[in-house]
C-alpha positions in Angstrom: -7.8 -10.9 26.1 -8.4 -13.5 28.8 -5.5 -15.3 30.4 -6.9 -18.5 28.8 -6.7 -17.0 25.3 -3.3 -15.5 26.1 -2.0 -19.0 26.7 -3.1 -20.1 23.2 -0.5 -20.4 20.4 -0.1 -18.6 17.2 -0.6 -21.1 14.4 1.3 -20.6 11.1 0.0 -22.6 8.1 2.7 -23.3 5.5 6.5 -23.8 6.0 7.6 -22.0 2.8 9.7 -18.8 2.8 6.9 -16.6 4.2 5.7 -19.1 6.7 9.1 -19.9 8.1 9.8 -16.1 8.5 6.4 -15.6 10.1 7.0 -18.4 12.6 10.4 -17.1 13.5 9.1 -13.5 14.0 6.1 -14.7 16.1 8.3 -16.9 18.2 10.8 -14.2 18.8 8.0 -11.9 20.0 7.6 -14.4 22.9 4.6 -16.3 21.6 4.1 -20.0 21.6 4.1 -20.9 17.9 3.0 -24.0 16.0 4.0 -24.2 12.3 1.9 -26.7 10.3 3.3 -28.0 7.0 1.7 -30.6 4.7 5.0 -31.9 3.2 7.7 -34.0 5.0 10.3 -31.2 5.2 8.9 -27.8 4.1 10.6 -25.0 2.1 10.4 -26.9 -1.2 10.3 -23.8 -3.4 13.4 -22.6 -1.6 15.1 -25.9 -2.5 14.4 -25.6 -6.2 15.0 -21.8 -6.6 17.9 -20.5 -8.5 18.7 -23.9 -9.9 19.2 -25.3 -6.5 21.3 -22.4 -5.3 18.5 -20.2 -4.0 18.5 -16.6 -5.2 17.7 -15.3 -1.7 17.4 -11.6 -2.7 18.0 -9.1 -5.5 20.9 -6.7 -5.2 18.5 -3.8 -5.9 14.8 -3.7 -4.9 12.5 -2.7 -7.8 9.0 -2.3 -6.4 7.9 -0.6 -9.7 8.4 -4.0 -11.5 5.9 -5.8 -9.2 2.6 -6.8 -10.7 -0.7 -6.5 -8.9 -4.3 -5.8 -9.6 -4.5 -4.1 -6.2 -3.0 -0.7 -5.1 0.6 -0.4 -6.1 1.0 2.1 -3.2 -0.2 -0.5 -0.7 2.3 -3.0 -2.2 5.1 -0.5 -1.7 4.1 0.0 1.9 4.3 -3.7 2.5 7.7 -4.0 0.9 9.0 -1.0 2.9 8.2 -2.7 6.2 11.5 -4.6 5.9 13.9 -2.9 3.5 16.3 -4.9 1.4 19.4 -3.8 3.3 17.9 -5.0 6.6 16.9 -8.3 5.0 20.4 -8.9 3.7 21.8 -8.1 7.2 19.4 -10.6 8.7 20.7 -13.5 6.5 24.3 -12.5 6.8 24.4 -11.7 10.6 21.4 -13.3 12.3 21.6 -16.4 10.2 25.3 -16.4 9.7 24.9 -16.9 5.9 27.1 -14.6 3.8 25.6 -13.6 0.5 27.5 -13.2 -2.7 26.6 -11.1 -5.7 26.4 -12.7 -9.1 27.5 -9.6 -11.1 25.9 -10.7 -14.4 22.4 -11.1 -13.1 22.4 -8.8 -10.0 21.2 -11.7 -7.8 22.3 -12.5 -4.3 23.1 -16.2 -3.4 24.3 -17.9 -0.3 28.1 -18.2 -0.3 27.7 -22.0 -0.1 25.6 -21.9 -3.4 23.3 -24.4 -1.8 19.5 -23.8 -1.5 19.3 -26.5 1.1 21.5 -24.5 3.5 18.9 -21.7 3.3 16.0 -23.9 4.0 17.7 -25.9 6.7 19.1 -22.7 8.3 15.7 -21.2 8.5 14.1 -24.4 10.0 16.9 -24.5 12.6 16.5 -20.8 13.8 12.7 -21.3 13.9 13.1 -24.2 16.2 15.8 -22.5 18.2 13.3 -19.6 18.8 11.0 -22.1 20.4 8.5 -22.8 17.6 7.2 -26.3 17.1 7.1 -27.6 13.5 4.6 -30.3 12.6 5.3 -31.8 9.2 2.9 -34.0 7.2 -0.1 -32.1 8.6 -2.7 -30.9 6.2 -5.0 -28.1 7.3 -8.6 -28.6 6.1 -10.3 -25.6 7.5 -9.9 -22.5 9.7 -12.7 -20.7 11.4 -13.4 -18.3 14.4 -13.9 -20.3 17.5 -17.4 -20.8 18.7 -16.3 -20.6 22.3 -14.6 -17.2 22.0 -15.9 -14.5 24.4 -17.0 -11.1 23.3 -14.1 -8.9 22.1 -11.9 -12.0 22.2 -10.0 -13.4 19.3 -9.8 -17.2 19.1 -9.5 -19.5 16.1 -10.0 -23.2 15.4 -7.6 -24.8 13.0 -8.8 -28.2 11.6 -6.3 -30.7 10.2 -6.5 -34.2 8.8 -4.4 -35.8 11.6 -5.5 -34.3 15.0 -8.3 -32.7 16.9 -8.9 -29.0 16.1 -6.2 -26.7 17.4 -7.2 -23.6 19.4 -5.2 -20.5 18.4 -5.3 -16.9 19.4 -4.0 -15.9 16.0 -3.6 -17.7 12.6 -1.1 -16.9 9.9 -1.9 -18.2 6.4 1.2 -18.7 4.4 0.1 -21.5 2.1 1.3 -20.1 -1.2 -0.7 -20.2 -4.4 -1.0 -22.7 -7.2 2.4 -22.7 -8.7 4.6 -25.8 -8.8 2.0 -28.0 -7.1 4.6 -30.7 -6.6 6.1 -28.6 -3.8 2.8 -28.7 -1.9 1.0 -25.6 -3.3 -2.6 -26.8 -4.0 -4.6 -23.6 -3.6 -6.2 -24.8 -0.4 -5.4 -21.6 1.5 -7.0 -19.5 -1.2 -10.2 -21.6 -0.9 -10.2 -21.2 2.9 -9.9 -17.4 2.6 -12.6 -17.2 0.0 -14.9 -19.1 2.2 -14.2 -16.6 5.0 -15.4 -13.8 2.7 -12.1 -12.4 1.4 -12.0 -10.9 -2.1 -9.7 -12.7 -4.4 -8.5 -11.3 -7.6 -8.4 -13.9 -10.5 -5.3 -16.1 -10.3 -3.1 -17.0 -13.2 0.3 -18.6 -13.8 3.2 -16.2 -13.7 6.9 -16.5 -14.5 6.2 -19.6 -16.6 7.6 -20.7 -19.9 5.7 -20.0 -23.1 4.9 -22.7 -25.7 3.8 -23.0 -29.4 1.9 -25.6 -31.3 3.4 -26.2 -33.8 6.7 -25.0 -32.5 8.5 -23.1 -35.3 11.9 -23.1 -33.5 11.9 -26.7 -32.3 15.2 -27.4 -34.1 16.8 -24.5 -32.3 16.3 -26.0 -28.8 19.1 -25.1 -26.5 20.0 -21.8 -28.3 20.2 -18.9 -25.9 20.6 -15.1 -26.3 20.2 -12.0 -24.2 17.2 -10.1 -25.6 14.8 -7.3 -24.9 11.0 -8.1 -24.9 8.4 -5.4 -25.2 4.6 -5.8 -25.1 3.0 -3.4 -27.5 -0.1 -1.8 -26.1 0.3 -3.2 -22.6 -0.8 -1.0 -19.7 1.4 -0.2 -17.9 4.1 -0.2 -20.5 6.2 -3.3 -20.3 9.8 -4.0 -21.3 12.4 -6.5 -19.9 15.9 -7.4 -20.8 17.5 -10.8 -20.0 18.3 -14.3 -21.0 16.2 -16.0 -23.7 16.2 -19.8 -24.2 14.7 -21.9 -26.9 13.2 -25.1 -25.5 11.7 -28.2 -27.1 8.2 -26.9 -26.4 8.7 -23.2 -26.8 10.7 -20.5 -25.0 12.0 -19.8 -21.5 14.7 -17.8 -19.7 14.4 -14.8 -17.5 13.1 -12.4 -20.2 10.3 -14.8 -21.3 9.3 -15.7 -17.7 9.1 -12.0 -16.8 6.8 -11.3 -19.8 4.8 -14.5 -19.4 2.0 -13.1 -17.2 0.9 -10.8 -20.1 0.5 -13.9 -22.3 -1.2 -16.2 -19.7 -3.7 -13.5 -18.8 -4.6 -12.9 -22.4 -5.9 -16.4 -22.7 -9.2 -15.5 -20.9 -10.4 -12.0 -20.3 -8.0 -10.0 -22.4 -7.0 -9.8 -26.1 -4.1 -11.9 -27.1 -0.9 -10.0 -26.1 1.8 -9.6 -28.7 5.4 -9.9 -27.5 8.1 -8.3 -29.6 11.7 -9.3 -29.4 14.8 -7.2 -30.1 17.5 -9.8 -30.4 20.4 -7.4 -29.8 21.1 -4.0 -28.2 21.3 -2.4 -31.7 18.6 -0.1 -32.8 16.7 0.0 -36.1 18.9 2.8 -37.3 22.1 1.0 -36.3 21.0 -2.1 -38.2 20.0 -0.1 -41.3 23.4 1.6 -41.3 25.3 -1.7 -40.8 23.4 -3.3 -43.7 23.7 -0.3 -46.0 27.4 0.5 -45.3 28.8 -2.9 -44.4 30.8 -5.2 -46.6 30.5 -8.9 -47.3 27.2 -10.8 -46.9 24.1 -10.5 -44.7 25.4 -13.3 -42.6 28.8 -11.5 -42.1 27.0 -8.5 -40.6 24.3 -10.3 -38.6 26.4 -13.3 -37.6 28.6 -11.6 -34.9 25.5 -10.6 -32.9 23.5 -13.9 -32.9 24.1 -17.6 -32.7 24.5 -18.7 -36.3 21.5 -21.2 -36.3 19.2 -18.5 -34.8 20.4 -15.9 -37.3 19.9 -18.1 -40.3 16.4 -19.2 -39.0 15.3 -15.6 -38.6 16.6 -14.6 -42.0 14.8 -17.6 -43.6 11.5 -16.4 -42.0 11.7 -13.2 -44.0 13.0 -14.9 -47.1 16.5 -13.5 -47.1 19.4 -15.8 -48.0 22.2 -15.1 -45.5 24.8 -15.6 -48.3 23.5 -12.6 -50.2 26.1 -9.9 -50.7 25.1 -6.6 -49.0 25.6 -4.8 -52.3 22.8 -6.9 -53.7 20.4 -6.6 -50.8 17.2 -4.9 -51.9 15.7 -2.1 -49.8 12.5 -4.1 -48.9 14.7 -7.1 -47.9 16.9 -4.8 -45.7 13.8 -3.5 -44.0 12.6 -7.0 -43.4 15.9 -8.0 -41.9 15.9 -5.0 -39.6 12.3 -5.8 -38.6 13.0 -9.4 -37.7 16.0 -8.4 -35.7 14.4 -5.5 -33.7 10.6 -6.2 -33.6 10.3 -10.0 -34.0 6.8 -11.2 -33.0 7.2 -14.2 -30.7 4.8 -16.8 -32.1 3.6 -18.2 -28.8 0.3 -20.0 -28.6 0.2 -21.3 -25.0 2.2 -21.7 -21.7 3.4 -24.3 -19.3 0.8 -23.2 -16.7 1.1 -23.7 -12.9 3.2 -26.8 -13.3 6.2 -24.8 -14.1 5.1 -21.3 -13.0 7.5 -19.9 -10.4 4.7 -17.9 -8.8 0.9 -17.3 -8.8 -0.4 -14.1 -10.1 -3.5 -12.7 -8.5 -4.8 -13.9 -5.1 -6.1 -12.1 -2.0 -6.6 -8.4 -2.8 -4.1 -6.3 -0.9 -7.0 -4.1 0.4 -8.1 -7.1 2.4 -5.2 -6.7 4.8 -3.7 -3.9 6.9 -0.5 -3.1 5.1 1.5 -2.5 8.3 0.4 -5.6 10.2 -0.8 -8.0 7.5 -3.9 -8.7 9.6 -7.1 -9.4 7.7 -9.6 -6.5 7.7 -12.4 -9.0 7.7 -11.3 -11.4 10.4 -9.4 -10.2 13.5 -6.6 -12.5 14.5 -6.1 -13.8 10.9 -2.9 -12.7 9.1 -1.9 -13.3 5.5 1.5 -13.3 3.9 3.5 -14.4 0.9 2.4 -15.7 -2.5 -1.3 -16.0 -1.4 -1.5 -12.2 -1.7 -2.1 -10.4 -5.0 1.5 -9.4 -5.9 4.6 -10.9 -7.5 7.9 -9.5 -8.7 10.2 -10.3 -11.6 12.8 -13.0 -11.7 15.8 -12.3 -9.5 14.9 -12.8 -5.8 12.1 -10.2 -5.7 9.5 -12.8 -4.7 11.6 -13.9 -1.8 11.9 -10.2 -0.9 8.1 -10.1 -0.8 7.9 -13.4 1.2 10.4 -12.4 3.8 8.9 -8.9 4.3 5.3 -9.9 4.5 6.0 -13.0 6.5 8.1 -11.0 9.1 5.4 -8.4 9.4 2.6 -11.0 9.9 4.6 -12.9 12.5 5.6 -9.9 14.5 2.1 -8.5 14.8 0.4 -11.9 15.2 2.8 -12.6 18.0 1.8 -9.4 19.8 -1.9 -9.6 19.0 -4.4 -9.5 21.8 
């Protein structure tokens, strides 16, 4: 690399979780860094995560629950580049941000319970490391520099506010298409596609499901911990967590984690059924309770479910909750057990990218080196975060992915020649 190229900065595009971490790692490697962000303040998905509390990390990493159309082995290699324990140590020691465990959910939150502290803390350490952050700058194009010498890496970054920037490395951390109000417009995906990268089809993930007409509209606000399974899904899918009836359909961690199976089946796949078990009780346990119990159907079912939900489910299978168990016919007992353990969620649509927490699909993982995050097609170009074809379940896993891939991209871009 010529001395002229060595003096050029590393340019990071996007000041979300992955971009902030990439800028910090690149700056700490000794490189000049310019971080470009189209919004006025950056990190907007950090601000809205965890209901404004920011679920920074999971308490236990679960790489087997990540979803990708790329190689799961490559995905695991990328996650292993910065293990969960080391990430937690970074926030608690390097950032001075103690994390507390929410026992019920297994999520780690900042002790202040304020997402803004996470975003502002990251912005501060990025600046303290020497990186420059330019807000309200929209990148319109990136391309290899026409003036680069042979065997030299040099890039041009075009924006809507200034002449092209010359860079010796570019890190694309623009996110996907989810929650466009935060600044995610898919522009980075378009730029990478134009540079010849393979993109796996994108789709909304971790998004609420809807129904038209909504059979449970009068139950809006009712919540329950459930297990959702997806019959016939490959790989097999099951998730347990909160379930919430909304005015348009259903949400909660369990629904969000299962939603990608529904959103994908709109287009190239058969419609995916989602079956709900409303309680931890098995078929056999429910049969025994209904055969051997005393009182009415409601008196047996009621302790396990909100009353309005229990009555609605029983009404769907034509069973009066006031019927004495001694008068419950066998076929009705079987119907009750079925609706309690294998209820087919009557979804017809979803809330799309507007409310999706992440984007499924994206740049195929085979397009980047798993250790460095450098593009295999364009030397000096590094990719990280949501723009890549991988996402995890609710609970901090997508931040785990952003922190790990952002750090790897920043470290290696900062040392690139």
